[in-house]
C-alpha positions in Angstrom: 0.0 0.0 0.0 1.4 3.4 -0.9 1.9 6.3 1.5 -0.8 8.2 -0.4 -3.4 5.4 0.3 -2.3 5.2 4.0 -2.7 9.0 4.3 -6.1 8.9 2.7 -7.3 6.1 5.1 -5.9 8.0 8.1 -7.8 11.1 7.0 -11.0 9.2 6.7 -10.8 7.6 10.1 -9.6 10.8 11.8 -12.5 12.8 10.3 -15.0 10.3 11.7 -14.4 11.6 15.2 -14.8 15.3 14.2 -18.5 15.7 13.4 -19.4 19.4 13.7 -22.6 19.4 15.6 -23.2 23.0 16.5 -21.9 26.5 16.0 -23.2 27.7 19.4 -21.0 26.8 22.3 -22.8 25.2 25.3 -21.8 28.2 27.5 -23.3 30.7 25.0 -26.5 28.6 24.7 -26.8 28.5 28.6 -26.5 32.3 28.7 -29.0 32.7 26.0 -31.4 30.4 27.8 -31.1 32.4 31.0 -31.9 35.6 29.2 -34.9 33.9 27.5 -36.1 32.6 30.9 -35.9 36.1 32.4 -37.8 37.5 29.4 -40.5 34.8 29.7 -41.0 35.5 33.4 -41.5 39.2 32.6 -44.0 38.3 29.8 -45.6 34.9 30.8 -48.4 35.2 28.2 -46.1 35.5 25.2 -46.8 32.8 22.5 -44.1 30.3 21.7 -43.1 30.1 18.1 -40.1 28.4 16.4 -40.4 30.3 13.2 -42.4 33.0 11.5 -43.8 30.3 9.1 -45.0 28.1 11.9 -48.2 29.2 13.8 -47.5 30.1 17.4 -48.9 27.9 20.2 -50.2 29.7 23.3 -47.9 28.9 26.2 -51.0 28.7 28.6 -52.3 25.8 26.6 -49.3 23.6 27.4 -48.6 21.6 30.5 -45.3 22.1 32.3 -43.8 19.0 30.7 -45.0 20.1 27.2 -43.5 23.5 27.8 -40.1 21.8 28.5 -40.4 19.7 25.4 -41.4 22.6 23.3 -38.5 24.7 24.7 -36.0 22.0 23.8 -37.5 21.5 20.3 -37.4 25.3 19.8 -33.8 25.3 20.7 -33.1 22.4 18.3 -34.9 24.1 15.5 -33.0 27.4 16.0 -29.7 25.5 16.0 -30.5 23.3 12.9 -33.0 25.3 10.8 -32.0 25.3 7.1 -29.2 22.8 7.5 -29.2 21.0 4.1 -30.3 17.4 3.6 -27.4 15.0 3.0 -28.0 11.3 2.8 -25.7 9.7 5.4 -24.9 13.2 6.8 -24.9 13.9 10.5 -23.6 17.4 11.0 -24.1 21.1 10.1 -22.8 20.5 6.6 -25.7 18.2 5.9 -27.9 15.8 7.8 -30.5 13.1 6.8 -33.8 12.6 8.6 -32.8 9.7 10.8 -29.5 11.3 11.9 -31.4 14.5 12.6 -33.7 12.7 15.0 -30.9 10.8 16.6 -29.0 14.0 17.2 -32.0 16.0 18.5 -32.9 13.2 20.9 -29.3 12.7 22.1 -28.3 16.3 22.4 -31.5 17.9 23.6 -33.3 15.0 25.5 -30.4 12.7 26.4 -32.3 9.8 24.7 -30.4 7.4 22.5 -32.2 6.4 19.2 -30.9 4.0 16.6 -29.3 5.5 13.5 -31.6 4.0 10.8 -35.3 5.0 10.3 -36.5 1.4 10.2 -34.9 0.7 13.6 -36.2 4.0 15.0 -39.7 2.8 14.2 -39.2 -0.1 16.7 -38.4 2.1 19.8 -41.0 3.4 22.3 -44.6 2.6 22.1 -47.1 2.9 19.2 -49.4 5.9 19.2 -52.6 6.3 17.1 -52.6 9.2 14.7 -55.4 10.9 16.6 -53.4 10.8 19.9 -50.2 12.4 18.6 -48.6 14.9 20.9 -45.4 17.0 21.1 -42.2 15.0 21.0 -43.7 12.0 19.2 -41.7 10.5 16.3 -43.7 10.3 13.0 -42.8 8.1 10.1 -43.7 8.1 6.5 -43.4 5.7 3.5 -42.2 8.0 0.8 -41.3 5.4 -1.8 -41.3 1.7 -2.5 -38.1 1.3 -0.4 -37.8 4.7 1.2 -39.0 6.1 4.5 -38.9 9.5 6.2 -39.0 10.6 9.9 -39.7 13.6 11.9 -40.5 14.8 15.5 -43.8 16.5 16.4 -43.5 20.1 17.7 -47.2 20.2 18.5 -50.2 18.0 17.6 -50.2 19.2 14.0 -46.7 20.1 12.9 -43.4 18.2 12.8 -39.7 19.1 12.4 -37.6 17.1 10.0 -34.7 17.1 7.6 -36.4 17.5 4.2 -34.7 16.4 1.1 -35.9 19.6 -0.7 -35.4 22.3 2.0 -33.2 20.8 4.7 -34.3 21.1 8.4 -37.7 22.6 8.4 -41.2 22.4 9.9 -44.2 20.8 8.0 -47.8 20.2 8.7 -48.9 16.6 9.1 -52.2 17.6 7.4 -50.4 18.6 4.1 -51.6 16.2 1.4 -48.2 14.7 0.8 -47.5 13.9 4.4 -51.1 12.8 5.1 -50.9 10.4 2.1 -47.5 8.9 3.1 -48.1 8.8 6.9 -47.1 5.4 8.2 -46.9 5.4 12.0 -46.1 7.3 15.2 -43.9 6.2 18.1 -43.6 7.8 21.6 -40.2 7.7 23.3 -40.5 10.7 25.6 
């Protein structure tokens, strides 16, 4: 084996341990959370919204646990919004739907999920479509052999890594998602 080949192999293995997850240091994120907590205590009736394109949910309509879930999902969306879709990707340069869920649940909820969508569909417990709530995993059959996954941010919208627009929020009731809906799993 040539030196060139050995160098290439070393670069590939070394790069595997250097996945860029976030551009916001944990300390900066903690400071930001403190400021937001203070602002929220001053204005407790302010609606929570992850983006201008997503309808706001009234904070008074959420239980304490749902508010915690929503806050963490808001944080995840702020950190990942617009990151492009990349099959096999698991960082800010590109991420696929199952890696995105795996990262969100590990980094924001300290819950380990399998890497592959098919295996993610086996965790937690099954939930009927009419009982979906914030934090539930939703799965879709998007092709003969392809599946897609996302996490519910309320009872009607989910966050996911879309092949067309990267990390975004979509409505479960949109015709495409409604027609391809497969199942829901609850892990939180």
